[in-house]
C-alpha positions as CSV (number, residue, x, y, z in Angstrom):
1,M,-30.3,21.6,-25.9
2,N,-32.9,23.4,-28.2
3,E,-36.4,23.9,-27.0
4,P,-38.9,21.5,-28.6
5,Q,-41.7,22.6,-30.8
6,K,-44.9,23.6,-28.9
7,P,-48.0,23.2,-31.1
8,K,-50.4,25.1,-28.7
9,L,-48.4,27.2,-26.4
10,E,-44.9,28.7,-26.5
11,K,-42.8,29.3,-23.4
12,E,-42.7,33.0,-24.6
13,D,-46.5,33.0,-24.6
14,L,-46.5,31.8,-21.0
15,Y,-44.2,34.7,-20.0
16,I,-46.0,37.4,-22.0
17,S,-49.5,36.3,-21.0
18,A,-48.5,36.4,-17.3
19,I,-47.3,40.1,-17.5
20,S,-49.5,41.4,-20.3
21,E,-51.9,43.3,-18.0
22,E,-51.0,46.4,-15.9
23,E,-52.4,46.9,-12.4
24,S,-54.9,49.4,-13.8
25,D,-56.3,46.7,-16.0
26,L,-56.8,44.5,-12.9
27,E,-58.9,47.1,-11.3
28,E,-61.2,47.4,-14.3
29,K,-62.2,43.7,-14.1
30,D,-64.2,41.8,-11.6
31,V,-61.9,40.0,-9.0
32,K,-63.6,36.7,-9.7
33,T,-62.8,37.1,-13.5
34,L,-59.2,38.0,-12.7
35,R,-58.9,35.0,-10.4
36,K,-60.1,32.6,-13.1
37,E,-57.7,34.2,-15.6
38,V,-54.6,34.0,-13.5
39,E,-55.4,30.4,-12.4
40,T,-55.9,29.5,-16.1
41,K,-52.5,31.0,-17.0
42,A,-50.9,29.1,-14.1
43,K,-52.4,25.8,-15.1
44,E,-51.3,26.4,-18.8
45,A,-47.8,26.9,-17.5
46,I,-47.9,23.8,-15.3
47,N,-49.3,21.7,-18.2
48,W,-46.6,22.9,-20.6
49,Y,-43.8,21.9,-18.2
50,I,-45.4,18.5,-17.4
51,K,-45.8,17.7,-21.1
52,R,-42.3,18.8,-22.0
53,K,-41.0,16.9,-19.0
54,K,-42.3,13.6,-20.4
55,V,-40.6,14.2,-23.8
56,K,-37.3,15.0,-22.1
57,A,-37.6,12.1,-19.6
58,T,-38.2,9.6,-22.4
59,G,-35.1,10.7,-24.3
60,S,-33.0,10.9,-21.2
61,K,-34.0,7.4,-20.0
62,L,-33.4,5.9,-23.5
63,L,-29.9,7.3,-23.7
64,R,-29.0,6.5,-20.1
65,I,-30.3,2.9,-20.4
66,S,-28.5,2.4,-23.7
67,A,-25.2,3.7,-22.1
68,I,-25.6,1.3,-19.2
69,L,-26.2,-1.7,-21.5
70,L,-23.3,-0.8,-23.7
71,I,-21.0,-0.4,-20.8
72,L,-22.1,-3.8,-19.6
73,I,-21.4,-5.3,-23.0
74,G,-18.0,-3.6,-23.1
75,G,-17.1,-4.9,-19.6
76,L,-18.1,-8.5,-20.5
77,S,-16.1,-8.4,-23.7
78,P,-12.8,-9.9,-22.2
79,I,-14.8,-12.7,-20.6
80,L,-16.7,-13.6,-23.7
81,Q,-13.6,-13.6,-25.8
82,G,-12.3,-16.3,-23.5
83,V,-15.1,-18.6,-24.5
84,E,-13.7,-20.6,-27.4
85,W,-17.0,-21.8,-28.9
86,L,-18.2,-18.2,-29.3
87,Q,-15.2,-17.5,-31.6
88,L,-14.8,-13.9,-30.5
89,Q,-11.1,-13.9,-29.9
90,D,-10.4,-11.3,-32.6
91,C,-13.6,-9.3,-32.2
92,Q,-13.2,-5.7,-31.0
93,Y,-16.9,-5.1,-30.3
94,G,-16.1,-4.3,-26.6
95,Y,-14.2,-1.1,-27.6
96,I,-17.0,-0.2,-29.9
97,A,-19.6,-0.7,-27.2
98,L,-17.7,1.5,-24.8
99,A,-17.3,4.2,-27.4
100,L,-21.1,4.1,-28.2
101,A,-21.8,4.3,-24.4
102,A,-19.7,7.5,-24.2
103,T,-21.5,8.9,-27.2
104,C,-24.9,8.3,-25.5
105,I,-23.8,10.2,-22.4
106,I,-22.3,13.0,-24.4
107,L,-25.5,13.3,-26.4
108,D,-27.6,13.5,-23.2
109,K,-25.2,16.2,-22.0
110,F,-25.2,18.4,-25.0
111,M,-28.9,18.0,-25.8
112,G,-29.7,18.8,-22.2
113,L,-32.3,16.0,-21.8
114,S,-31.6,14.9,-18.2
115,S,-31.1,18.5,-17.0
116,S,-34.2,19.8,-18.8
117,W,-36.2,16.9,-17.4
118,M,-35.2,17.8,-13.8
119,R,-35.6,21.5,-14.4
120,Y,-39.1,21.2,-15.9
121,M,-40.2,18.9,-13.1
122,T,-38.9,21.3,-10.5
123,T,-40.6,24.3,-12.1
124,A,-43.9,22.5,-12.5
125,M,-43.8,21.5,-8.8
126,R,-43.1,25.1,-7.8
127,L,-45.9,26.4,-9.9
128,Q,-48.3,23.8,-8.5
129,K,-47.3,24.8,-5.0
130,A,-47.8,28.5,-5.8
131,L,-51.2,27.7,-7.3
132,A,-52.3,25.7,-4.2
133,D,-51.1,28.5,-1.9
134,F,-53.1,31.1,-4.0
135,Q,-56.2,29.0,-3.9
136,T,-56.0,28.5,-0.2
137,D,-55.4,32.2,0.5
138,W,-58.3,33.1,-1.8
139,V,-60.7,30.9,0.1
140,L,-59.6,32.4,3.4
141,M,-59.8,36.0,2.1
142,W,-63.2,35.4,0.4
143,A,-64.6,34.0,3.6
144,E,-64.3,37.5,5.1
145,V,-66.5,38.9,2.2
146,S,-70.2,39.5,3.0
147,N,-72.8,38.7,0.3
148,D,-70.1,38.1,-2.3
149,T,-69.5,41.8,-2.5
150,P,-66.1,42.8,-1.2
151,T,-65.5,46.2,0.3
152,T,-62.9,48.6,-1.2
153,A,-60.3,47.4,1.3
154,Q,-61.1,43.8,0.7
155,Q,-61.0,44.2,-3.1
156,K,-57.6,45.8,-2.9
157,K,-56.4,43.0,-0.7
158,L,-57.7,40.4,-3.3
159,L,-56.1,42.4,-6.2
160,R,-52.8,42.5,-4.4
161,R,-52.9,38.7,-3.9
162,I,-53.7,38.2,-7.6
163,K,-50.8,40.5,-8.5
164,D,-48.4,38.6,-6.2
165,F,-49.5,35.3,-7.7
166,R,-49.0,36.5,-11.3
167,L,-45.6,37.8,-10.4
168,K,-44.7,34.4,-8.9
169,I,-45.6,32.7,-12.1
170,V,-43.5,35.2,-14.1
171,T,-40.6,34.8,-11.7
172,E,-40.6,31.0,-11.9
173,I,-40.8,31.0,-15.7
174,E,-38.1,33.6,-15.9
175,Q,-35.8,31.7,-13.6
176,E,-36.2,28.5,-15.5
177,T,-35.5,30.2,-18.8
178,Q,-32.4,31.9,-17.4
179,I,-31.1,28.5,-16.2
180,W,-31.8,27.0,-19.6
181,T,-30.0,29.9,-21.3
182,H,-26.9,29.5,-19.0
183,E,-26.9,25.8,-19.6
184,F,-27.2,26.2,-23.4
185,Q,-24.3,28.7,-23.4
186,S,-22.2,26.5,-21.2
187,N,-22.8,23.5,-23.3
188,L,-22.0,25.5,-26.5
189,A,-18.8,26.8,-25.0
190,L,-17.9,23.3,-23.9
191,L,-18.6,21.9,-27.4
192,E,-16.4,24.6,-28.9
193,S,-13.7,23.8,-26.4
194,V,-13.9,20.1,-27.2
195,A,-13.8,20.7,-30.9
196,K,-10.8,23.0,-30.6
197,T,-9.0,20.5,-28.4
198,Q,-9.7,17.7,-30.9
199,Q,-8.5,19.9,-33.7
200,D,-5.3,20.8,-31.8
201,N,-4.8,17.1,-30.9
202,R,-5.0,16.1,-34.5
203,Q,-2.5,18.7,-35.8
204,P,0.1,16.8,-37.9
205,G,3.7,16.8,-36.8
206,I,7.1,16.5,-38.5
207,L,9.3,13.5,-38.4
208,D,13.0,14.3,-38.3
209,L,14.5,11.1,-39.5
210,T,18.2,10.1,-39.5
211,V,19.2,6.9,-41.3
212,T,22.9,6.0,-40.8
213,N,24.5,4.7,-44.0
214,G,21.7,6.2,-46.0
215,K,24.1,8.3,-48.1
216,L,25.9,5.0,-49.2
217,T,22.8,3.7,-51.0
218,E,23.4,3.4,-54.8
219,Q,19.9,4.6,-55.9
220,G,18.9,6.6,-52.9
221,L,17.0,5.8,-49.7
222,T,13.3,5.1,-49.7
223,V,11.2,5.8,-46.6
224,L,7.9,4.2,-45.9
225,I,5.5,5.1,-43.1
226,D,2.8,2.6,-42.2
227,G,3.5,0.8,-45.4
228,F,3.2,3.8,-47.7
229,T,6.2,5.4,-49.5
230,V,6.5,9.0,-48.3
231,A,10.0,10.0,-49.3
232,H,13.1,9.3,-51.3
233,T,16.5,10.9,-50.6
234,Q,20.2,10.6,-51.4
235,G,21.3,11.5,-47.9
236,E,21.0,10.3,-44.3
237,R,18.7,12.9,-42.8
238,L,15.4,14.2,-43.9
239,Q,12.2,15.7,-42.5
240,I,8.8,14.4,-43.3
241,G,5.8,16.5,-42.5
242,H,2.0,16.1,-42.3
243,I,2.2,13.0,-40.0
244,L,-0.8,12.6,-37.7
245,P,-0.3,12.1,-34.0
246,G,0.0,8.6,-32.7
247,Q,2.2,5.6,-33.2
248,H,3.6,4.9,-36.7
249,D,5.8,2.2,-38.2
250,V,8.8,3.5,-40.2
251,M,10.9,1.6,-42.6
252,A,13.8,2.7,-44.7
253,H,15.5,0.6,-47.4
254,G,18.1,1.0,-50.1
255,I,20.8,-0.9,-52.0
256,I,24.5,-0.8,-51.0
257,D,27.0,-2.8,-53.0
258,G,24.2,-4.6,-54.7
259,Q,22.7,-5.8,-51.5
260,K,19.2,-4.6,-50.5
261,L,19.2,-3.5,-46.9
262,Q,16.3,-2.2,-44.8
263,V,15.7,-1.0,-41.2
264,T,12.5,-0.6,-39.3
265,G,11.5,1.5,-36.3
266,V,8.5,2.9,-34.4
267,V,7.8,6.6,-33.7
268,N,5.2,8.2,-31.5
269,M,4.2,11.4,-33.1
270,T,3.0,14.4,-31.0
271,A,0.5,16.8,-32.3
272,G,2.1,19.8,-33.9
273,A,5.6,18.8,-32.8
274,T,8.9,17.7,-34.5
275,V,9.9,14.2,-33.4
276,E,13.4,12.7,-33.9
277,L,14.0,9.1,-35.0
278,K,17.4,7.6,-35.6
279,L,17.8,4.4,-37.6
280,A,20.8,2.6,-39.2
281,L,21.0,0.4,-42.2
282,P,22.9,-2.8,-41.3
283,Y,26.0,-2.3,-43.4
284,G,29.7,-2.8,-42.6
285,S,30.4,-2.2,-38.9
286,D,26.8,-1.5,-38.2
287,E,25.6,-5.0,-39.1
């Protein structure tokens, strides 16, 4: 999304150079000199956009082609896993390929490569059209000048045409910059929104666990989540915090009458919520 480095000419220079002279300055110079200056500034602006367009286009094409190939690989994954001699039955590269494809598209979006490419190309074409119109009008107006010496009225007409052309250059650059600024701000807001959403979706929740017969255990009840011991209690009910959203395996075990008993279950945790899970140790009438 950031503007690239410009070794010779900055976009700000294009804008400033196009508006640096007042109308009084125009009248102090020969119209031919002014014509050459304004054409030079227009060509500099056109060349700047064309050069930057090539950089953006290369990056955009690279990311888009990569995304297409990765999507193709991800789509072929189930088929290739069915080919026994490839030995890809347990390979999860298809999911990885699809995730990488999504990453390429997101990078293109937030870096503004495709949008900048199209915006630069459009602005360059508009400036080229404005330059062509100016050159054509100049030839037609100069054809009315006798002995290469314009009258006062003709000189004012030529100066007005130069002024209009310069304002056209300024307007095109300003509009393109405003679009870039709006796009940058929108992408930044979207990035912040996505980051906040991801953060909200990853907020840990609380497991409200009830284990029937848990209070009968001789040495207490031990609770494991995803194979890790997280709690030990003497009762039947407890709350376990800081559990990430998603599906988790829950196991509780204890000793009753010298017999080691255990029970397992699955819980789907919701971000920032308290989720209830009821289990029962297989003892007595509950066996």
